[in-house]
Backbone as a printed PyTorch tensor [residue, N CA C, xyz], in Angstrom:
tensor([[[37.3120, 29.4330, 47.3570],
         [38.7090, 29.1780, 47.0550],
         [38.8530, 28.7130, 45.5980]],

        [[40.0360, 28.9130, 45.0740],
         [40.3160, 28.4350, 43.7330],
         [39.8590, 29.3620, 42.6220]],

        [[39.4680, 30.5580, 42.9580],
         [38.9710, 31.4780, 41.9470],
         [40.0880, 32.3120, 41.3210]],

        [[41.2550, 32.3260, 41.9110],
         [42.3400, 33.1860, 41.4380],
         [42.7250, 32.9580, 39.9940]],

        [[42.8560, 31.7140, 39.5930],
         [43.2630, 31.4140, 38.2140],
         [42.1700, 31.7880, 37.2200]],

        [[40.9210, 31.4960, 37.5740],
         [39.8010, 31.8310, 36.6800],
         [39.6740, 33.3440, 36.5190]],

        [[39.8200, 34.0550, 37.6250],
         [39.7160, 35.5130, 37.5620],
         [40.8680, 36.1050, 36.7500]],

        [[42.0530, 35.5480, 36.9130],
         [43.2050, 36.0320, 36.1460],
         [42.9720, 35.8280, 34.6520]],

        [[42.3850, 34.6940, 34.2800],
         [42.1220, 34.4330, 32.8620],
         [41.0590, 35.3970, 32.3380]],

        [[40.0020, 35.6320, 33.1150],
         [38.9700, 36.5740, 32.7010],
         [39.5570, 37.9720, 32.5190]],

        [[40.4280, 38.3680, 33.4430],
         [41.0650, 39.6770, 33.3580],
         [41.9310, 39.7700, 32.1070]],

        [[42.6540, 38.7100, 31.8260],
         [43.5240, 38.6890, 30.6490],
         [42.6980, 38.8160, 29.3690]],

        [[41.6010, 38.0560, 29.2850],
         [40.7440, 38.1050, 28.1010],
         [40.0970, 39.4780, 27.9570]],

        [[39.6080, 40.0350, 29.0670],
         [38.9670, 41.3480, 29.0160],
         [39.9580, 42.4170, 28.5800]],

        [[41.1660, 42.3510, 29.0930],
         [42.1910, 43.3300, 28.7280],
         [42.5330, 43.2180, 27.2510]],

        [[42.6210, 41.9900, 26.7410],
         [42.9280, 41.7880, 25.3290],
         [41.8290, 42.3740, 24.4510]],

        [[40.5660, 42.1250, 24.8250],
         [39.4570, 42.6680, 24.0500],
         [39.4380, 44.1910, 24.0850]],

        [[39.7670, 44.7520, 25.2280],
         [39.7090, 46.2020, 25.3800],
         [40.7980, 46.9140, 24.5920]],

        [[42.0020, 46.3900, 24.6410],
         [43.1360, 47.1120, 24.0580],
         [43.5800, 46.6150, 22.6930]],

        [[43.0920, 45.4650, 22.2510],
         [43.4860, 44.9410, 20.9490],
         [42.4790, 45.4310, 19.9160]],

        [[42.7070, 46.6040, 19.3770],
         [41.7580, 47.2070, 18.4490],
         [41.9660, 46.7410, 17.0230]],

        [[40.9660, 46.9830, 16.1870],
         [41.0890, 46.7010, 14.7700],
         [40.6880, 45.3060, 14.3550]],

        [[40.2660, 44.4730, 15.2630],
         [39.9140, 43.1090, 14.9030],
         [38.4550, 42.9380, 14.5450]],

        [[37.6720, 43.9990, 14.5960],
         [36.2510, 43.8860, 14.3430],
         [35.9490, 44.1910, 12.8850]],

        [[35.3170, 43.2430, 12.2080],
         [34.9020, 43.4400, 10.8230],
         [33.4560, 43.9310, 10.8560]],

        [[33.2780, 45.2380, 10.7840],
         [31.9520, 45.8230, 10.9420],
         [31.0040, 45.4540,  9.8060]],

        [[31.5210, 45.3240,  8.5920],
         [30.6700, 44.9430,  7.4660],
         [30.1360, 43.5270,  7.6550]],

        [[30.9810, 42.6180,  8.0830],
         [30.5480, 41.2380,  8.3200],
         [29.5090, 41.1870,  9.4380]],

        [[29.7400, 41.9480, 10.4930],
         [28.7930, 42.0050, 11.5990],
         [27.4480, 42.5440, 11.1250]],

        [[27.4890, 43.5800, 10.2980],
         [26.2570, 44.1710,  9.7670],
         [25.4810, 43.1510,  8.9430]],

        [[26.1890, 42.3680,  8.1150],
         [25.5230, 41.3380,  7.3110],
         [24.9130, 40.2590,  8.1910]],

        [[25.6560, 39.8350,  9.2210],
         [25.1510, 38.7860, 10.1020],
         [23.9010, 39.2290, 10.8410]],

        [[23.8610, 40.4910, 11.2280],
         [22.7110, 40.9960, 11.9690],
         [21.5460, 41.3780, 11.0530]],

        [[21.8030, 41.4220,  9.7630],
         [20.7550, 41.7710,  8.8180],
         [20.3970, 43.2370,  8.8450]],

        [[21.3260, 44.0620,  9.2590],
         [21.0650, 45.4950,  9.3510],
         [21.2210, 46.1490,  7.9860]],

        [[20.4340, 47.1700,  7.7660],
         [20.5480, 47.9450,  6.5320],
         [21.7850, 48.8240,  6.6340]],

        [[22.4000, 49.1740,  5.5150],
         [23.5710, 50.0610,  5.5630],
         [23.2160, 51.3950,  6.2010]],

        [[24.1810, 51.9680,  6.8760],
         [23.9740, 53.2520,  7.5490],
         [23.7540, 54.3380,  6.5050]],

        [[22.8390, 55.2750,  6.7580],
         [22.6230, 56.3700,  5.7950],
         [23.8380, 57.2840,  5.7410]],

        [[24.0330, 57.8980,  4.5960],
         [25.1630, 58.8100,  4.4250],
         [24.9720, 60.0350,  5.3040]],

        [[26.0500, 60.5360,  5.8460],
         [25.9890, 61.7300,  6.7010],
         [25.5950, 62.9340,  5.8660]],

        [[24.7800, 63.8010,  6.4380],
         [24.3860, 65.0160,  5.7430],
         [23.2330, 64.8170,  4.7820]],

        [[22.6540, 63.6310,  4.7670],
         [21.5300, 63.3570,  3.8770],
         [20.2510, 63.9740,  4.4080]],

        [[19.2150, 63.8690,  3.6290],
         [17.9200, 64.4070,  4.0460],
         [17.3720, 63.5700,  5.1890]],

        [[16.8880, 64.2590,  6.1910],
         [16.3180, 63.5620,  7.3390],
         [14.8400, 63.3280,  7.1060]],

        [[14.3260, 62.2530,  7.6800],
         [12.8960, 62.0100,  7.6040],
         [12.2020, 62.9430,  8.5750]],

        [[11.0380, 63.4480,  8.2020],
         [10.3240, 64.3370,  9.1340],
         [ 9.8710, 63.5700, 10.3600]],

        [[ 9.9330, 64.2390, 11.4980],
         [ 9.5260, 63.6220, 12.7490],
         [ 8.0090, 63.6490, 12.8550]],

        [[ 7.4720, 62.7600, 13.6670],
         [ 6.0240, 62.6650, 13.8310],
         [ 5.4230, 63.9410, 14.4380]],

        [[ 6.1940, 64.6410, 15.2720],
         [ 5.6680, 65.8360, 15.9090],
         [ 5.8720, 67.1070, 15.0640]],

        [[ 6.4320, 66.9320, 13.8680],
         [ 6.5880, 68.0520, 12.9520],
         [ 7.8210, 68.8950, 13.1390]],

        [[ 8.6330, 68.6290, 14.1790],
         [ 9.8430, 69.4000, 14.3970],
         [11.0220, 68.7630, 13.6950]],

        [[12.1000, 69.5400, 13.5530],
         [13.3000, 69.0270, 12.9190],
         [14.3730, 68.8220, 13.9200]]])
């Protein structure tokens, strides 16, 4: 018993996260995670270990 209010709040938060787009700063996230910048599309690919492309 008593779970109705908690579940309603979770549903509200989940719905807000799902439908409220544009709030994610991808550059900031990338810096925080220490990830290297994404390679440019159409660039040269590194050869695979098995020799195929």
